[in-house]
MITOR-879319 format. One line per 5 residues: number of its first residue (from 1); their letters; for each residue x, y, z of C-alpha. Coordinates in steps of 0.1 Angstrom, whole numbers, always signed. Example, Ala and Ser with C-alpha at 12.3 -4.5 7.8 and 13.67 -1.06 7.14 Angstrom:
BEGIN
1	as	+123 -45 +78  +137 -11 +71 .
END
This chain:
BEGIN
1	mktle	-96 -97 -199  -90 -75 -169  -113 -86 -140  -127 -51 -134  -129 -40 -170 .
6	gvrvv	-160 -17 -175  -160 -6 -139  -155 +32 -133  -141 +45 -100  -143 +81 -88 .
11	evgta	-116 +88 -64  -117 +119 -41  -86 +110 -23  -52 +123 -11  -19 +110 +1 .
16	vaapl	-19 +71 +2  -49 +51 +14  -76 +61 -11  -52 +66 -40  -36 +32 -35 .
21	cslll	-70 +16 -32  -81 +30 -66  -47 +22 -81  -52 -15 -72  -86 -14 -88 .
26	semga	-72 +3 -119  -46 -25 -122  -75 -49 -122  -89 -31 -152  -111 -3 -137 .
31	evvkv	-112 +32 -151  -102 +56 -124  -112 +93 -125  -92 +111 -98  -109 +143 -85 .
36	enter	-84 +169 -72  -88 +204 -59  -82 +233 -82  -53 +248 -63  -25 +223 -55 .
41	gddar	-42 +190 -62  -35 +159 -41  -13 +166 -11  +10 +140 -24  +20 +162 -53 .
46	qmgrq	+40 +182 -27  +54 +152 -8  +88 +136 -12  +115 +140 -38  +106 +164 -67 .
51	vkges	+121 +160 -102  +112 +187 -127  +84 +198 -104  +68 +164 -103  +66 +144 -70 .
56	lyffh	+80 +108 -73  +59 +100 -42  +27 +109 -61  +40 +91 -91  +38 +56 -77 .
61	ynknk	+3 +59 -61  -15 +75 -91  -5 +58 -123  -33 +45 -145  -57 +74 -136 .
66	ksiav	-73 +104 -151  -71 +137 -132  -99 +163 -131  -95 +194 -111  -128 +205 -95 .
71	dikte	-136 +228 -66  -161 +205 -48  -168 +233 -23  -188 +251 -49  -224 +241 -59 .
76	kgrei	-214 +237 -96  -184 +216 -86  -206 +192 -66  -230 +190 -95  -201 +178 -117 .
81	ikqlv	-193 +151 -92  -229 +139 -91  -231 +138 -129  -199 +117 -129  -213 +94 -102 .
86	ktsdv	-244 +87 -123  -224 +66 -147  -198 +53 -122  -197 +21 -100  -174 +30 -71 .
91	fvenf	-167 +62 -51  -136 +62 -29  -127 +90 -4  -103 +94 +25  -113 +127 +42 .
96	rpgvm	-121 +131 +78  -155 +118 +89  -182 +145 +83  -164 +163 +54  -183 +146 +27 .
101	drlgl	-216 +151 +46  -209 +189 +49  -201 +190 +12  -233 +172 +2  -214 +142 -12 .
106	syael	-222 +117 +14  -233 +81 +6  -269 +90 +14  -268 +119 -12  -249 +101 -39 .
111	rkvnk	-271 +70 -35  -300 +92 -47  -281 +97 -79  -270 +61 -83  -284 +33 -61 .
116	rlvyc	-258 +8 -75  -229 +29 -62  -203 +12 -40  -191 +40 -17  -159 +34 +3 .
121	svsgf	-147 +58 +30  -112 +52 +43  -104 +73 +74  -79 +73 +102  -101 +59 +130 .
126	gqtgp	-135 +52 +113  -167 +71 +110  -178 +65 +146  -162 +63 +180  -144 +89 +202 .
131	ysefg	-114 +92 +179  -133 +95 +146  -124 +131 +141  -87 +126 +148  -63 +131 +119 .
136	gydiv	-53 +96 +109  -18 +98 +94  +2 +66 +91  +27 +73 +119  +0 +82 +143 .
141	vqams	-18 +49 +137  +14 +29 +138  +19 +43 +173  -16 +39 +186  -22 +5 +171 .
146	glmsv	+8 -9 +190  +29 -16 +159  +57 +7 +170  +58 -9 +204  +70 -41 +189 .
151	tglpe	+93 -26 +162  +129 -17 +170  +158 -28 +192  +150 -39 +228  +171 -11 +242 .
156	geplr	+162 +15 +216  +132 +37 +209  +100 +25 +192  +104 +26 +154  +79 +31 +126 .
161	vgvpi	+80 +7 +97  +100 +21 +68  +70 +24 +45  +35 +37 +53  +25 +2 +62 .
166	vdila	-9 +10 +78  -19 +31 +49  -10 +3 +26  -28 -24 +46  -59 -2 +47 .
171	avnaa	-58 +4 +10  -55 -34 +3  -84 -40 +27  -104 -13 +9  -98 -27 -25 .
176	aavcs	-108 -62 -13  -140 -47 +3  -149 -29 -29  -145 -60 -50  -167 -81 -26 .
181	alymr	-193 -53 -26  -193 -53 -64  -199 -90 -64  -227 -86 -39  -242 -59 -61 .
186	ertge	-246 -84 -89  -269 -104 -66  -289 -75 -51  -288 -48 -78  -278 -22 -51 .
191	gmyid	-245 -8 -39  -234 -3 -3  -214 +18 +21  -180 +7 +33  -165 +22 +65 .
196	lslfe	-129 +13 +68  -101 +27 +89  -63 +28 +92  -66 +21 +129  -85 -12 +123 .
201	agvaa	-59 -23 +98  -32 -16 +123  -50 -34 +151  -56 -64 +129  -19 -65 +120 .
206	mgqwi	-12 -68 +157  -35 -97 +161  -9 -123 +169  +6 -101 +197  -29 -93 +211 .
211	styvg	-36 -130 +213  -2 -136 +229  -9 -110 +256  -45 -120 +263  -36 -157 +265 .
216	sgelp	-3 -154 +285  -4 -121 +302  +31 -114 +287  +34 -79 +271  +50 -82 +237 .
221	arhgn	+83 -63 +234  +107 -51 +208  +131 -78 +196  +149 -60 +167  +155 -84 +138 .
226	kypai	+150 -115 +159  +115 -128 +155  +106 -140 +190  +84 -169 +179  +110 -187 +158 .
231	apyel	+148 -192 +160  +170 -188 +141  +148 -163 +122  +169 -132 +119  +196 -110 +104 .
236	fkasd	+232 -122 +102  +264 -105 +89  +286 -122 +64  +321 -110 +55  +308 -85 +30 .
241	gwfvv	+272 -76 +41  +239 -86 +56  +215 -115 +49  +186 -132 +67  +180 -168 +76 .
246	avgne	+144 -181 +82  +144 -215 +100  +106 -221 +100  +105 -257 +112  +127 -285 +126 .
251	khwrl	+135 -298 +91  +150 -264 +82  +170 -265 +115  +185 -299 +106  +193 -287 +71 .
256	lcsal	+209 -255 +83  +232 -274 +107  +242 -298 +79  +249 -270 +54  +271 -252 +80 .
261	gredl	+288 -284 +91  +277 -276 +127  +264 -309 +139  +275 -297 +173  +246 -273 +173 .
266	lndpr	+222 -300 +162  +233 -322 +192  +232 -294 +218  +201 -299 +241  +197 -261 +243 .
271	fsdnq	+188 -260 +207  +169 -293 +204  +136 -277 +194  +121 -243 +186  +108 -237 +221 .
276	rrtql	+143 -241 +236  +159 -221 +208  +136 -192 +213  +144 -190 +251  +164 -157 +254 .
281	vnrdv	+195 -171 +270  +197 -200 +245  +190 -178 +216  +218 -154 +225  +243 -183 +226 .
286	lsrel	+230 -197 +193  +231 -163 +175  +268 -158 +186  +277 -192 +173  +260 -186 +140 .
291	dktfs	+276 -152 +138  +311 -167 +141  +303 -192 +112  +286 -167 +89  +315 -142 +92 .
296	tkcvg	+338 -165 +73  +321 -162 +39  +304 -135 +17  +267 -131 +14  +266 -146 -21 .
301	ewvel	+284 -178 -10  +261 -183 +20  +229 -177 +0  +239 -201 -27  +249 -228 -2 .
306	lhrfg	+218 -225 +20  +195 -225 -10  +212 -256 -23  +204 -273 +11  +168 -260 +11 .
311	vpcgp	+172 -234 +39  +151 -202 +34  +174 -172 +33  +180 -140 +13  +203 -110 +10 .
316	vytvr	+193 -76 +24  +189 -56 -9  +192 -20 -15  +166 -6 -40  +193 -6 -67 .
321	elled	+201 -43 -60  +164 -51 -60  +158 -36 -94  +188 -56 -108  +175 -89 -95 .
326	phvka	+164 -113 -123  +134 -126 -105  +119 -91 -105  +121 -91 -143  +109 -127 -146 .
331	rnlls	+77 -119 -126  +69 -87 -147  +70 -65 -116  +83 -35 -135  +70 -17 -166 .
336	evvhp	+81 +14 -185  +59 +44 -191  +65 +77 -208  +56 +106 -186  +50 +140 -203 .
341	vlgrt	+74 +157 -179  +97 +130 -166  +101 +111 -199  +106 +73 -200  +106 +59 -165 .
346	tvvrs	+98 +27 -145  +66 +18 -126  +59 -10 -102  +30 -34 -104  +8 -33 -72 .
351	apfys	-21 -56 -80  -21 -95 -81  -10 -112 -113  -37 -128 -134  -29 -157 -158 .
356	gekps	-28 -147 -194  -25 -110 -188  +4 -88 -196  +7 -58 -172  +3 -24 -188 .
361	ftppp	+3 +11 -173  -3 +47 -181  +18 +74 -163  +3 +93 -134  -18 +123 -147 .
366	lhgeh	-7 +159 -146  -29 +181 -123  -62 +186 -142  -49 +168 -173  -82 +152 -181 .
371	teevl	-106 +178 -169  -118 +188 -203  -119 +153 -216  -141 +140 -188  -164 +170 -187 .
376	kklgf	-170 +167 -225  -179 +130 -220  -204 +142 -194  -220 +164 -220  -204 +198 -213 .
381	sgeev	-195 +219 -244  -161 +234 -248  -176 +269 -241  -191 +256 -209  -158 +241 -197 .
386	eeler	-141 +274 -204  -168 +293 -184  -165 +268 -155  -127 +274 -155  -132 +312 -156 .
391	lgvvk	-155 +309 -125  -128 +288 -107  -150 +257 -106  -126 +236 -126  -90 +238 -138 .
396	rhksv	-74 +224 -169  -37 +216 -171  -19 +240 -194  -8 +210 -216  -44 +209 -228 .
401	fdkq	-40 +243 -244  -6 +233 -259  -22 +205 -279  -49 +228 -294 .
END
């Protein structure tokens, strides 16, 4: 049984944070009804690579959902949302603070409709504070949270992480907060409001460097692929490509030296413990010595040898190589779905794995694909749905008509 089976989530979200939160909940078994505007839908439908008019960016974050296209700026549109909320458990949105209030869809208003509703607002900087009205895109928060200041080469420019990491962290935090609120609701019989921001997720991710600065007065800097707290814990180049080695403790250090036949490094006082190995001068010498050794064999040979000795390591995969890795298949990380436009394609599991469950997915919805289905379940007749569409309150995807 899915852990959230029987839970209905209404998502009024765009881009990544709210959509990924509701996606995680859907993979735990919740039914997700995604509310999109009647014109272009979720902004993500226009982001990234397009194939046959469909966004592959949107594809990942919106599988397992139903899409209804409703103009929530209209009174009739807001009434539809309130009717939907009556029989729902969770409401997730990621608009700027104040937008839901102005639309009459705030927690205070929706609680009048359903006091058991768990309402989660994910914003850039939170509902209060001097930055609350700022646009909270991932790169802005990566910059302002300090993440970019510690990412990149020492002599280079600050770099963003290659995925929208703050959006992702905020979404995971939001999904966890929703689950805990649902658990609390079982005790109290009432829902609650969750105020969660990308900025707080970014600042929390910087926690170790904040502690380092506060405790030592040393300002954290960029170290490229060398993790300043541990050595060797970095990227190396073999004869045919790149791989990483992660020496997490002194046992790993001894095993690495044994695997490489470099007892000279083990006996060198500059490398006798992690504190000495992480000193900048010593680390540079150690890295050069390891580079010389690692250049003599290919990645596959080194990874096989180091794994045999119990040294944590791994190749730097491209996406193609990742998808060909047998462990990905063994862990059921990928599934196939049939999309009405893109055909048979692959999706990635996002939520945790539960014992005894076999992951299953539905493809991301077309814009307004389920408008008629959801409205009819709310009690609207076919004629009423047509009238609402004529008035511009809702929109159905043309495939609805094709099936009739």
